[in-house]
N, C-alpha and C positions, 0 to 999 in steps of 0.2 A: 490472569490478565484479562480474560474475557469473561463471558457468563453474566453474572449479576453486576459486574463493574463495567459493562460495555461502554456506557455513555462516558463515564469518568476516564476510562483508559483511552478511548478514541480521542477525546478532547486533549489529553495529555500528549498523545503522539502528534496530533495536528499542531499543537503549540511548539513541539520540538522541531518539526519539519519546517514550520513557517518562520521560525526565529533566526534560522541560519542564513548567511549570505550566499546566494546562489552561485556567485562567481568564485567561491572558494571550494574546498573539498566537498565531494558528493558523498552522501550517506546511503548505504545499501542496508536495507532491513529485511529480514526473513521472518515470516510468521509460520511456525511449525507446530505440529501436534497431531494427535490421532484424529481420525475423521469424526465429525459431528460435534466438535467443541466450539464452532463458531468462527473459525479462521477467516472464511470468505465474508461472512457478515461483518466482522470487524474490519477487514480490508476495504470493503465497500463503503462502510460508514466513514472511514478516513478519506478514501479516494473522492467521495461525493461531497465532502465538507466545503462550504463556501469559501473558507479561508485558503484551502488548498487550491481551488479554482482561481482565486484572486492572486495568489502568490506565484503560481507556475503557469507560464504561457501555454504550454502544451502538456497534457497528461494522457497516458495510454494505459488501458486495462488489458493485461495479458494473462491468460490462464495457463498454467504449466502443470500438466498432469504427471503422474509417476513415470509414464513412458512417453518421451517426447524426442523429437529430432531438433537439434540445434539449428539446422538449416530452415526447417519449417517455422520454428519459433521466431527466428530472425525475420523471415518473410512476413509473418503475421504482424510483427512490430512495425516493419517499414510500411 
């Protein structure tokens, strides 16, 4: 999904996220894999896309490490 196809795959995900009606069901996506394959780069590319910024009134970037506290994570989001 990532690597050489970063541009193509990020555009496809942006299209999927922006074509849905925001008043309907929400979509939760997870990007998983071993370290160093480009998960963060891929997520940043999608997050920073102009279509995402135009479609969603509020966006939040949250980094979740392997060891985290739900309370701290929620506090960071708020």
